[in-house]
Each structure stands twice: as structure tokens, then as C-alpha cells.
C-alpha positions, 0 to 999 in steps of 0.5 A: 308149548314145548313138545319132543320136536321143539326146545323145551325151554328156548322160548323163555330165554331172551337176548339182552344187548347193552352198549357194552355187553351181550348176554341172556335173560330167562323168564320166571314169570310173565313179567320177570326175567333173571339174568347176571348183574354184569350183563346189564352193567350200570343200566337201569333199563334194557331191551330183551329179544324173545325170538323177535318179540321185544320187551323193555325191562327195568332192573328191579333188584341186583346183587353184584357179589352173586352176579344176578339181576331181576328185571321187570318187563314193562309189558308181560310176555304171554303165551310163554311158559316161565321157568320154575326155580329150584332150591338146589341140585344134586351132585353130577346132575345132567344139565341143559342151557340155552343163550345167545353167544356173540358168535351166533350172531343173534341166534340162540345156542343149546348147550349141556353138561354135568354138575361137578360141584353143586355148592362151590365157590368161584375164583372170586370166592362168590357162590357157584355151581361148577359145571362141565360142558363139552361145548366149553372144553378146553382146546376146542371151545369158541369164546363164550361171550354172551352166554352169561344169564343163560339158564342152567336147567335140570329136569326142567327146573332151574338150578342157576344161571351161567355167570363166568368161567375159569380163563384159560391162561393162554387165551383168557377169552376161552374156558380152562378145563371146560369149567363154567361157574353158575349163580346158584338158584338159591341166590336167585330165589333170595333176590326174587324173595320167594320160595323154591318151585322144588326144594331140590333136584336130584340127578336122574341116576339117584334112587330118590329121583324116581319119587321126586318125578312123581305127582308131588313135584307136578303140584309144585311146578303147577303152584310156581306157574300160579304164584304171584311173583 
């Protein structure tokens, strides 16, 4: 279990490497992982490395338009707390992420930022969260390849996963304006076929957030942990 000296959800994130791609997947139940459709590509089976613990996974469902894929582990991952998934998040919520960029050479890398548009569309007209990240800021960023599929977490709950970015015209490997697009959690829930752990997650600075962080939310999160996904 994570504590104040441990990254709170890194254990639920795994490295996915295929013949043509590298990305990240995140655990939403002991035997189900979510990632981007483009990370798994045309493969029906991939290997996921959770900090040295490797699991084979089969592709259960996929949606190319929203860039989402649901994988089923052939053997459940015990001892790791799955990440609950929210229905949506509020404007200017602070988010955290964790993934496996190529530059990290297999090491997990945290990142953070702000939700600038919780219900927008990307440059392909697909539903998307528009995220700001200092790590992806134009003019100083390292190529983001490998972060695809990384969970976008607000207050301990997944609100989406990183899928693409606006390419810099001078260097398409880098993000313009420090903007990253994420597949919204609502699209993840549709593919999973389940209800959200929490209907919505509000920014820390909003008044309703104080109530949302109370006993009701804890009960909803516990229900997610006990749900049969």
C-alpha cells in the first residue's frame, strides 16, 4: 500500500513493449488493464511488466477512435491496488500521471499538470481531455513516446489516460504549447461496461470538493475495489 514516502499509484502501472510500439497500461481490477489502442496495435496479446512482475494479457475490447483498449491478464496481479475510474473531472483540476517513456529506458517517470478542458476534442475530433504539463512544455521537453496509456489521476481517481499531443511544427516528436490529449474516463467506462467509482471529481479549490472528499466518496471507492469487473 502506498504511503507518504511511496508514489501512490506507480505499482498499478505497467510497461507495454510490442514490436512496433512502447506504452503504459494501468490496472483497474486484479485482472484487467487499460491502455491506448495504438499501443497494442494489431496484436491480440502483449506482455506487461509491473516493476519486474510480468504478465501476459489478451486484448478484450478496443476502440480505435477514442484510442482505448481493455486487456485481460492471464494471471491476476495480486497485492496491487487497482485504480478506480471516475465519470468525469472538473475544469482546472490538478492531475498526476505515471508512465514509461522511451527516454526512461524502462524506468517509470511521474508527471503532473492541469486539466485545461475536461470535455474537449483532439485534432482528430475524438473526445479528449486537454491537459497542460510542465514536463511536456514546448522548447524544453524530451519526446513523450511511451507515455501513451499513462493514467491521468485526480485525487486518487483516474479521469483519463494520455493518448497523443499537439505536435510542434518544428519538431513533431515534441508537444506544442505543452498540451497533451487524454482519452476521457467516460470512454474507458463505456468500453469496460461498468459504472464509475465516483460520478465526478472536482478540483481541490472548488467548494463542493470538501464534501466530495467525505465518507460518501470513500464508500464509493470501496465498492469499486470490491466490484467484479
